[in-house]
C-alpha distance (Angstrom), angle and dihedral (degrees) to the residues before:
residue distance angle dihedral
X1 . . .
X2 3.74 . .
X3 3.83 133.2 .
X4 3.80 118.2 -111.9
X5 3.80 125.1 -148.1
X6 3.81 125.5 -169.8
X7 3.81 123.7 -158.1
X8 3.86 120.5 -171.2
X9 3.76 136.9 -175.6
X10 3.80 135.6 166.7
X11 3.81 111.2 -134.2
X12 3.79 131.1 169.4
X13 3.85 91.8 -15.8
X14 3.79 92.8 -51.1
X15 3.81 130.6 110.8
X16 3.78 110.3 -132.4
X17 3.79 120.4 -168.3
X18 3.75 130.4 176.0
X19 3.82 121.5 -162.7
X20 3.78 117.2 -160.3
X21 3.80 121.5 -172.9
X22 3.77 119.8 -167.3
X23 3.80 115.8 -163.1
X24 3.75 140.5 96.0
X25 3.80 87.6 -38.4
X26 3.79 116.4 27.1
X27 3.77 117.3 -138.6
X28 3.79 132.0 -166.1
X29 3.79 125.6 -168.1
X30 3.82 130.1 179.8
X31 3.80 118.8 -157.2
X32 3.79 123.7 -169.5
X33 3.84 114.3 -165.2
X34 3.80 88.2 -14.8
X35 3.84 95.7 -54.1
X36 3.77 126.1 111.0
X37 3.83 111.4 -103.9
X38 3.81 103.2 164.5
X39 3.81 139.5 -3.4
X40 3.76 138.6 179.6
X41 3.82 136.3 -172.6
X42 3.77 115.6 -146.9
X43 3.75 130.6 -159.8
X44 3.79 121.9 -159.0
X45 3.73 131.7 42.8
X46 3.75 107.4 -118.4
X47 3.82 128.3 118.6
X48 3.83 111.9 -90.6
X49 3.77 145.2 141.7
X50 3.80 122.4 -111.5
X51 3.80 129.2 -173.4
X52 3.84 126.1 -147.9
X53 3.79 114.9 -167.6
X54 3.80 130.8 -157.0
X55 3.77 142.9 161.0
X56 3.80 113.8 -119.7
X57 3.83 114.9 -141.5
X58 3.76 114.9 -117.3
X59 3.76 141.9 102.6
X60 2.98 98.5 -51.8
X61 3.79 104.8 14.3
X62 3.79 112.7 -117.3
X63 3.85 126.7 -141.5
X64 3.78 113.8 -132.8
X65 3.77 138.2 167.6
X66 3.80 137.0 -164.7
X67 3.73 118.9 -138.6
X68 3.79 111.4 -149.5
X69 3.80 117.0 -162.9
X70 3.81 104.4 -154.8
X71 3.84 117.0 -155.8
X72 3.79 125.0 -134.8
X73 3.77 116.6 -100.3
X74 3.82 110.2 -66.1
X75 3.84 92.5 -4.5
X76 3.74 114.5 107.6
X77 3.75 137.9 -52.4
X78 3.80 134.0 -67.7
X79 3.83 122.9 -97.8
X80 3.81 129.5 -155.8
X81 3.80 132.3 -154.3
X82 3.80 125.3 -171.8
X83 3.80 113.0 -139.4
X84 3.82 116.2 -166.6
X85 3.75 121.5 155.4
X86 3.82 107.7 -47.6
X87 3.83 92.0 -18.5
X88 3.81 124.0 103.8
X89 3.78 108.9 -180.0
X90 3.81 125.1 176.8
X91 3.84 110.3 -129.1
X92 3.85 112.6 -134.2
X93 3.78 119.0 -133.7
X94 3.81 112.5 -107.3
X95 3.82 125.9 -160.6
X96 3.77 112.9 -121.2
X97 3.81 111.8 -123.5
X98 3.78 110.2 -111.7
X99 3.78 113.6 -92.2
X100 3.80 93.7 8.0
X101 3.76 131.2 119.2
X102 3.81 119.6 -136.1
X103 3.83 90.5 -102.6
X104 3.83 91.2 54.7
X105 3.76 98.0 46.6
X106 3.77 116.8 132.5
X107 3.82 93.3 -120.8
X108 3.85 88.8 75.8
X109 3.85 92.1 63.0
């Protein structure tokens, strides 16, 4: 069983959440306002950077990406950075409320 990490940030009126699962198969998921925007399944356990891209709703819509720094096997924790325009914002880790899915988390209220 893998370990899940959740990173969340409010940006330009949008809730942006990244779910990172470390295990036999590593998984990345990007949620914008509680809806899936991008995902990726990774194989291998070496340190690397992955980028998930999405379009943030608004007037006009804004392109954004989340850079996910994946750790090597058994060496540290992932880190996420939101990149939108000229902004580079570190995304803080958020605990997932017990018995909630990422789309039901209290930070979307």
